[in-house]
Every structure is written in C-alpha cells, then in structure tokens.
RODO-2510 file (C-alpha; in nm, 4 decimals, decimal comma):
residues 337
     n   res          X          Y          Z
     1     x     2,0780     0,2426    -0,5874
     2     x     2,2448    -0,0210    -0,7947
     3     x     2,3263    -0,2363    -0,4511
     4     x     1,9587    -0,2288    -0,4230
     5     x     1,8915    -0,3463    -0,7424
     6     x     2,1580    -0,6238    -0,6809
     7     x     1,9750    -0,7496    -0,3787
     8     x     1,6247    -0,7305    -0,5351
     9     x     1,7423    -0,9359    -0,8276
    10     x     1,9018    -1,1743    -0,6457
    11     x     1,5754    -1,2340    -0,4073
    12     x     1,3640    -1,2544    -0,7431
    13     x     1,5905    -1,5312    -0,8991
    14     x     1,5668    -1,7352    -0,5909
    15     x     1,1965    -1,6900    -0,5413
    16     x     1,1440    -1,7299    -0,8723
    17     x     1,3115    -2,0973    -0,8793
    18     x     1,0824    -2,1733    -0,5367
    19     x     0,7632    -2,0472    -0,7048
    20     x     0,8040    -2,2462    -1,0385
    21     x     0,7640    -1,9664    -1,2385
    22     x     1,1144    -2,0305    -1,4367
    23     x     1,2718    -2,3624    -1,4269
    24     x     1,5861    -2,2527    -1,6551
    25     x     1,9513    -2,0861    -1,4909
    26     x     1,8954    -1,7195    -1,4900
    27     x     2,1587    -1,4336    -1,4545
    28     x     2,1638    -1,0676    -1,3932
    29     x     2,2358    -0,8235    -1,6584
    30     x     2,4157    -0,4949    -1,5908
    31     x     2,2185    -0,4974    -1,2746
    32     x     1,8956    -0,3985    -1,4078
    33     x     1,7428    -0,6532    -1,5653
    34     x     1,7289    -1,0342    -1,5389
    35     x     1,6325    -1,2787    -1,8148
    36     x     1,4201    -1,5096    -1,7077
    37     x     1,2921    -1,8553    -1,8771
    38     x     1,0692    -1,9656    -2,1764
    39     x     1,1634    -1,6672    -2,4097
    40     x     0,7767    -1,7274    -2,5152
    41     x     0,6845    -1,6348    -2,1638
    42     x     0,5134    -1,2707    -2,1054
    43     x     0,7833    -1,1122    -1,8847
    44     x     0,6613    -0,8488    -1,6203
    45     x     0,8050    -0,5750    -1,4429
    46     x     0,6718    -0,5315    -1,0847
    47     x     0,7442    -0,2215    -0,9475
    48     x     0,6136    -0,1533    -0,5961
    49     x     0,6933     0,0813    -0,3039
    50     x     0,8699    -0,1026    -0,0694
    51     x     1,0182    -0,4731    -0,0214
    52     x     1,0019    -0,4801     0,3462
    53     x     0,6770    -0,3341     0,4838
    54     x     0,4402    -0,6334     0,5755
    55     x     0,1654    -0,4658     0,3537
    56     x     0,4050    -0,4692     0,0667
    57     x     0,5556    -0,8178     0,1342
    58     x     0,1708    -0,9228     0,1210
    59     x     0,1274    -0,7186    -0,1995
    60     x     0,4424    -0,9159    -0,3654
    61     x     0,3342    -1,2434    -0,2562
    62     x     0,0055    -1,1797    -0,5081
    63     x     0,1393    -1,0839    -0,7792
    64     x     0,4398    -1,3808    -0,7637
    65     x     0,1351    -1,6120    -0,6791
    66     x    -0,0216    -1,5117    -0,9943
    67     x     0,2768    -1,5034    -1,1587
    68     x     0,3699    -1,8608    -1,1123
    69     x    -0,0529    -1,9322    -1,1887
    70     x    -0,0122    -1,8379    -1,5062
    71     x     0,3455    -1,8858    -1,6049
    72     x     0,4678    -1,5768    -1,6258
    73     x     0,8640    -1,4106    -1,6116
    74     x     0,8857    -1,1384    -1,3363
    75     x     1,1456    -0,9415    -1,2131
    76     x     1,0788    -0,7191    -0,8857
    77     x     1,1806    -0,3679    -0,8842
    78     x     1,1622    -0,1336    -0,5373
    79     x     1,3706     0,1974    -0,4381
    80     x     1,5300     0,2668    -0,1294
    81     x     1,2893     0,4733     0,0447
    82     x     0,9406     0,5401    -0,0091
    83     x     0,9380     0,8620     0,0359
    84     x     1,2205     0,9593    -0,2838
    85     x     0,9930     1,0248    -0,5492
    86     x     1,3022     1,1424    -0,7705
    87     x     1,4389     0,7947    -0,6987
    88     x     1,1244     0,6156    -0,8548
    89     x     1,1262     0,8157    -1,1502
    90     x     1,4552     0,7180    -1,2719
    91     x     1,3774     0,3991    -1,1751
    92     x     1,0935     0,4033    -1,3552
    93     x     1,2417     0,4886    -1,6440
    94     x     1,4988     0,2353    -1,6647
    95     x     1,2687    -0,0076    -1,6072
    96     x     1,0825     0,1098    -1,9632
    97     x     1,4073     0,0582    -2,1196
    98     x     1,3788    -0,3149    -2,0995
    99     x     1,1054    -0,4019    -2,2997
   100     x     0,8938    -0,5635    -2,0413
   101     x     0,5711    -0,7120    -2,2018
   102     x     0,3918    -0,5060    -1,9304
   103     x     0,4670    -0,2338    -1,6240
   104     x     0,3081    -0,2914    -1,2751
   105     x     0,3473     0,0008    -1,0532
   106     x     0,2903     0,1498    -0,7291
   107     x     0,3484     0,5345    -0,7641
   108     x     0,5250     0,7167    -0,4955
   109     x     0,3201     1,0445    -0,5773
   110     x     0,0310     1,0782    -0,8128
   111     x     0,1159     1,3699    -0,9657
   112     x     0,4740     1,2993    -1,0124
   113     x     0,3496     0,9724    -1,1996
   114     x     0,2010     1,0973    -1,5194
   115     x     0,4715     1,2141    -1,7571
   116     x     0,5864     0,8089    -1,7168
   117     x     0,2327     0,7047    -1,7838
   118     x     0,2752     0,9218    -2,1390
   119     x     0,6449     0,7499    -2,1644
   120     x     0,4750     0,4153    -2,1817
   121     x     0,2303     0,4870    -2,4110
   122     x     0,4369     0,6244    -2,6605
   123     x     0,6486     0,2906    -2,6454
   124     x     0,3359     0,0842    -2,6480
   125     x     0,3943    -0,0744    -2,3125
   126     x     0,1207    -0,1399    -2,1498
   127     x     0,1140     0,0152    -1,7961
   128     x    -0,0904    -0,1174    -1,5038
   129     x    -0,1460     0,1192    -1,1892
   130     x    -0,1518    -0,0353    -0,8565
   131     x    -0,2374     0,0863    -0,4965
   132     x    -0,2063     0,4410    -0,5303
   133     x    -0,3415     0,6459    -0,8435
   134     x    -0,2031     0,8393    -1,1518
   135     x    -0,3197     1,1618    -1,0430
   136     x    -0,6515     1,1708    -1,3697
   137     x    -0,6247     1,5493    -1,4212
   138     x    -0,2549     1,5300    -1,4763
   139     x    -0,2698     1,2614    -1,7174
   140     x    -0,5291     1,3993    -1,9124
   141     x    -0,3089     1,7170    -1,9320
   142     x    -0,0528     1,5579    -2,1005
   143     x    -0,3105     1,2512    -2,2983
   144     x    -0,1886     0,9704    -2,1190
   145     x    -0,3401     0,7226    -2,0317
   146     x    -0,3349     0,3976    -1,7727
   147     x    -0,4299     0,0784    -1,9314
   148     x    -0,5613    -0,0292    -1,5830
   149     x    -0,5672     0,0576    -1,1884
   150     x    -0,6591    -0,1558    -0,9118
   151     x    -0,6441    -0,0597    -0,5298
   152     x    -0,7895    -0,1088    -0,1962
   153     x    -1,1649     0,1200    -0,1174
   154     x    -0,9145     0,3710     0,1032
   155     x    -1,1846     0,6317     0,1513
   156     x    -1,4316     0,3436     0,2612
   157     x    -1,1634     0,2104     0,4705
   158     x    -1,0912     0,5644     0,6063
   159     x    -1,4742     0,5904     0,7059
   160     x    -1,4548     0,2594     0,8579
   161     x    -1,1494     0,3227     1,0517
   162     x    -1,2248     0,6425     1,1807
   163     x    -1,5934     0,4906     1,3023
   164     x    -1,4007     0,2398     1,4649
   165     x    -1,2458     0,5208     1,7004
   166     x    -1,5537     0,7454     1,7371
   167     x    -1,7388     0,4051     1,8733
   168     x    -1,4331     0,3153     2,1327
   169     x    -1,4383     0,6713     2,2393
   170     x    -1,8199     0,6593     2,3103
   171     x    -1,8109     0,9714     2,0561
   172     x    -1,5738     1,1525     2,2583
   173     x    -1,2411     1,2460     2,3212
   174     x    -0,8923     1,3877     2,2145
   175     x    -0,7468     1,2509     1,8949
   176     x    -0,4528     1,2501     1,7050
   177     x    -0,4321     1,1383     1,3250
   178     x    -0,0806     0,9868     1,1695
   179     x    -0,1602     1,0533     0,8273
   180     x    -0,0124     0,8962     0,4886
   181     x     0,2570     1,0740     0,2615
   182     x     0,1775     1,3829     0,1015
   183     x     0,0789     1,3657    -0,2735
   184     x     0,0020     0,9958    -0,2479
   185     x    -0,3664     0,9590    -0,3899
   186     x    -0,3870     0,6859    -0,1144
   187     x    -0,3365     0,9143     0,1736
   188     x    -0,5601     1,1894     0,0581
   189     x    -0,8497     0,9470     0,0345
   190     x    -0,8017     0,7933     0,3248
   191     x    -0,7873     1,1017     0,5148
   192     x    -1,1010     1,2384     0,3391
   193     x    -1,3244     0,9109     0,4654
   194     x    -1,1789     1,0021     0,8351
   195     x    -1,2758     1,3841     0,8203
   196     x    -1,6208     1,2415     0,6621
   197     x    -1,7019     1,0765     0,9774
   198     x    -1,5008     1,2905     1,2390
   199     x    -1,7030     1,5922     1,1200
   200     x    -2,0310     1,4299     1,2688
   201     x    -1,9065     1,4106     1,6180
   202     x    -1,8874     1,7471     1,7331
   203     x    -1,7224     1,6068     2,0738
   204     x    -1,4160     1,3896     1,8653
   205     x    -1,1415     1,6821     1,8722
   206     x    -0,8929     1,6758     1,6502
   207     x    -0,6210     1,8201     1,8475
   208     x    -0,2858     1,7148     1,5643
   209     x    -0,2718     1,5766     1,2504
   210     x     0,0642     1,5156     1,0772
   211     x     0,2485     1,2708     0,8657
   212     x     0,5218     1,0165     0,9656
   213     x     0,5049     0,9220     0,5574
   214     x     0,4214     0,5815     0,6210
   215     x     0,7453     0,4924     0,8561
   216     x     0,7300     0,3303     1,1932
   217     x     0,9942     0,5288     1,3347
   218     x     0,8548     0,8637     1,2102
   219     x     0,5327     0,6965     1,3548
   220     x     0,7293     0,6725     1,7010
   221     x     0,8694     0,9951     1,6631
   222     x     0,5568     1,2117     1,5803
   223     x     0,3691     1,0116     1,8259
   224     x     0,6030     1,1012     2,1587
   225     x     0,5913     1,4152     2,0659
   226     x     0,1999     1,4584     2,0203
   227     x     0,1889     1,2758     2,4106
   228     x     0,4444     1,5461     2,5367
   229     x     0,2600     1,8284     2,3743
   230     x    -0,0937     1,6703     2,4263
   231     x    -0,1135     1,4363     2,7293
   232     x    -0,4656     1,4602     2,7443
   233     x    -0,4688     1,2622     2,4526
   234     x    -0,7387     1,0126     2,4176
   235     x    -0,7113     0,8327     2,1013
   236     x    -0,5087     0,7857     1,7484
   237     x    -0,5777     0,6954     1,4258
   238     x    -0,2950     0,5810     1,1703
   239     x    -0,3263     0,5681     0,8090
   240     x    -0,1084     0,2731     0,7692
   241     x     0,0372    -0,0488     1,0291
   242     x     0,3319     0,0646     1,0531
   243     x     0,2710     0,4284     1,1649
   244     x     0,0287     0,2307     1,4269
   245     x     0,3043     0,0066     1,5431
   246     x     0,5304     0,3065     1,5699
   247     x     0,2664     0,5033     1,8190
   248     x     0,1943     0,1888     2,0132
   249     x     0,5383     0,1727     2,0676
   250     x     0,5559     0,5014     2,1960
   251     x     0,2787     0,4710     2,3850
   252     x     0,4552     0,1730     2,5723
   253     x     0,7423     0,3525     2,6467
   254     x     0,5570     0,6596     2,7907
   255     x     0,3847     0,4213     3,0303
   256     x     0,0182     0,4766     2,9023
   257     x    -0,0455     0,1314     2,7375
   258     x    -0,4566     0,1025     2,8010
   259     x    -0,5208     0,5003     2,8111
   260     x    -0,5519     0,5432     2,4810
   261     x    -0,7436     0,3553     2,1968
   262     x    -0,5232     0,2864     1,8504
   263     x    -0,6898     0,2096     1,4991
   264     x    -0,5518     0,1720     1,1711
   265     x    -0,5351     0,0703     0,8043
   266     x    -0,3836    -0,3095     0,6897
   267     x    -0,3960    -0,6181     0,8210
   268     x    -0,0681    -0,7610     0,9238
   269     x     0,1191    -1,0284     1,1436
   270     x     0,1678    -0,7235     1,3520
   271     x    -0,1802    -0,5924     1,4166
   272     x    -0,2838    -0,9364     1,4597
   273     x    -0,0141    -0,9709     1,7246
   274     x    -0,1051    -0,6130     1,9234
   275     x    -0,4779    -0,6954     1,9031
   276     x    -0,4661    -0,9631     2,0505
   277     x    -0,2412    -0,8019     2,3451
   278     x    -0,5104    -0,5337     2,3566
   279     x    -0,2658    -0,2487     2,2153
   280     x    -0,4101    -0,2218     1,8833
   281     x    -0,8145    -0,1807     1,8894
   282     x    -0,8940    -0,2280     1,5678
   283     x    -0,7609    -0,2006     1,1846
   284     x    -0,9327    -0,2344     0,8271
   285     x    -0,7805    -0,4605     0,5868
   286     x    -0,7015    -0,3322     0,2524
   287     x    -0,6666    -0,6503     0,0932
   288     x    -0,3054    -0,6134    -0,0452
   289     x    -0,2547    -0,9886    -0,1289
   290     x    -0,6081    -0,9795    -0,3262
   291     x    -0,5072    -0,6206    -0,4652
   292     x    -0,1781    -0,7641    -0,6116
   293     x    -0,3028    -1,1343    -0,7628
   294     x    -0,6287    -0,9643    -0,9388
   295     x    -0,3947    -0,7138    -1,1270
   296     x    -0,1942    -1,0348    -1,2610
   297     x    -0,5048    -1,2143    -1,3746
   298     x    -0,6234    -0,8801    -1,5378
   299     x    -0,2639    -0,9114    -1,7279
   300     x    -0,3363    -1,2448    -1,8244
   301     x    -0,6751    -1,1312    -1,9422
   302     x    -0,4928    -0,8459    -2,1525
   303     x    -0,2430    -1,0930    -2,2845
   304     x    -0,5185    -1,3362    -2,4167
   305     x    -0,7534    -1,0266    -2,6178
   306     x    -1,0018    -0,9509    -2,3353
   307     x    -1,1189    -0,6662    -2,2448
   308     x    -1,0725    -0,5131    -1,9205
   309     x    -1,2357    -0,2562    -1,6863
   310     x    -1,0446     0,0873    -1,6225
   311     x    -1,0306     0,0662    -1,2593
   312     x    -1,1525    -0,2324    -1,0006
   313     x    -1,1422    -0,1605    -0,6449
   314     x    -1,1174    -0,4033    -0,3300
   315     x    -1,3156    -0,3819    -0,0881
   316     x    -1,1979    -0,3507     0,2748
   317     x    -1,2526    -0,6018     0,5714
   318     x    -1,2508    -0,4378     0,9607
   319     x    -1,0728    -0,6620     1,2356
   320     x    -1,1354    -0,6131     1,5863
   321     x    -0,9135    -0,6617     1,9099
   322     x    -1,1685    -0,8855     2,0407
   323     x    -1,1436    -1,1510     1,7739
   324     x    -0,7974    -1,0665     1,5781
   325     x    -0,8027    -1,3509     1,3471
   326     x    -1,1735    -1,2846     1,2175
   327     x    -1,3447    -1,0322     1,0154
   328     x    -1,6001    -0,7987     1,2262
   329     x    -1,9595    -0,8232     1,1534
   330     x    -1,9919    -0,4378     1,4106
   331     x    -1,8368    -0,2815     1,0602
   332     x    -1,8933    -0,3839     0,7161
   333     x    -1,7942    -0,2170     0,3839
   334     x    -2,1535    -0,2077     0,2572
   335     x    -2,3152     0,0251     0,5476
   336     x    -2,0071     0,2712     0,4707
   337     x    -2,1293     0,3343     0,1139
***
C-alpha cells in the first residue's frame, strides 16, 4: 500500500505543478500526506476508486481542473484494488487523520462507508461522496450524514442501455449481463434499470448474469465462459466500459465478432474506437468529468458559506456506433424518466 501511496503522491506533485494549483516546492511526508501551496488555500483529499480506468481518469480530470480554477490544493489517493473494501477503509481513516479541509470519496461499498461518514462528522471534516452512494439506512442507524453526494443517473442510464440492446436485437434474443461489483449502489441501480426494461420484453431471454467486478480481465474471462456455455448468445450488456471491452476481446478471440451485440455504460476512447470498428453497438455516458468538476464547484460554495444541495445527478448521454462522436437523438434521458 505504501508503494501505491508513494506513486500517487509523486503523480500529484507533478500534475499540481503542471496545472498551476501550486507554484511552490512540495515534498512527501511519511508517504501519507503532501504539503502543497499556499497555507491559506483549502486543502482537499480526493479518494477515488482507480487511477487507471478511463472512467476514473476522466473523473480525476474534472476534480483537478476545478481545483485549479478555484486555487485549491489537493492530494489524490486510491487503493490498489477496486474490490478491496477493507483496504479502502484503512486508507480513508489515514486520510482523515491528515486534517484536510474537505474529503471527496468514491466508496467501494455503500454500506461499509457508513462508519467513516460518522467519523468525519465527529471530526468536523466535511465529506463529499461521489459516484457511489453511502447507504442511507446504514448512515441513519449510526446518526451519520454526508454533506454532499453527486452521481450519474445510474438507474436511468441502465434503462437507456437496456433499451438500446433490445432495439438492436429487434426485441428478441438471448442475452448475458455483466453486472457491476456486489455491494455497490452504482451496480445495483444500473442492474435495476436494466431489469425495468428487459421485463417488458418476453422474447428477451436473460440466460446468464454475473459480475466481473468492473474489470476488463474478468470481463474477458466471464464472457469466454458464457460463449462456451451459451453458443446461441445474441447480446451482452455490461455495467461499465472495462467489462465491455473484455467482452469484445473474448468475442473476437472466439471468432464471433459481428455476431453478438454489445452495449455498455461510460464513454471512453476505447468505446469510441470499438464503436467505430462496429464491435460496440452503443454506450451511455455517465459524465465522470462533469461529476468531478461539479463536486469541487460545490466545495467552493461550501467554503464560501453558501448552501449546497444534499444530492445532485448528472444526466446520461447516449452514443451509437453510427455516429460515435455525437450524442444520439434516439435515446434521450428525458424519454426514460
């Protein structure tokens, strides 16, 4: 874990100098905190799930760009595995001990984050939750309260993606679902959106549903198994782009490119490339950059004594292989409300 911290801090130092959040010399301290910039500037901890997934790279860009605009110092943290909930809890407690002015965190598990919310409340440290919600019931039982939450409209995005797949299959076919990680409110909302649509079409048969835990490699392995067990598979829907790209690779390896329709969520360069090649039918952009930027905008409001909403959502945008660079008019968020 310390090696990961060291890398993250070195990266933050370099990026901070490049984007102008900080013009002074900065040095790591005990591999855990970084002292940056003007001591009068607000110092924010950004605790995200992953630094290599394209979705989170976009999210980080939004967070960092807004920090640059408002003159905030920041430190970027992430744990080594997006599935290691216990590791994230340890990381969050370490971050809290560093006396940041505000913590922005993307929980790996909606229920497991609740005790940390209470710890932040007790310490008087504002906590913004992004992407994946803290479980409201778990927080209420502890008397804990998040200051602010922003996310994509995952349920709505799940419905849009499912309808896209249904239409691509002319309302009939055998499909597989690659779900998000168990315990994540994001995964639950997306899956609920999928099922809201699929339940309306009796000729859409869900033959298998499993989770590759958001990962491309696991998406490849699960899809390879699906293809062997269900040779008549017509479509695959994945809760994120990385799992979808793994599925596309598995389909190609099986010599079935063009035979199976793939739909996903998140709008990344890999998605654009595979839509252009015809391997990905379409995707739903959940707006990670927009979410990250808005979170820091609300932090600025909070620091300036303004009232902020408890929750905000970013509307999803659909893209199809027929025009990967421009939003689709066929699937608009307002039509799925």
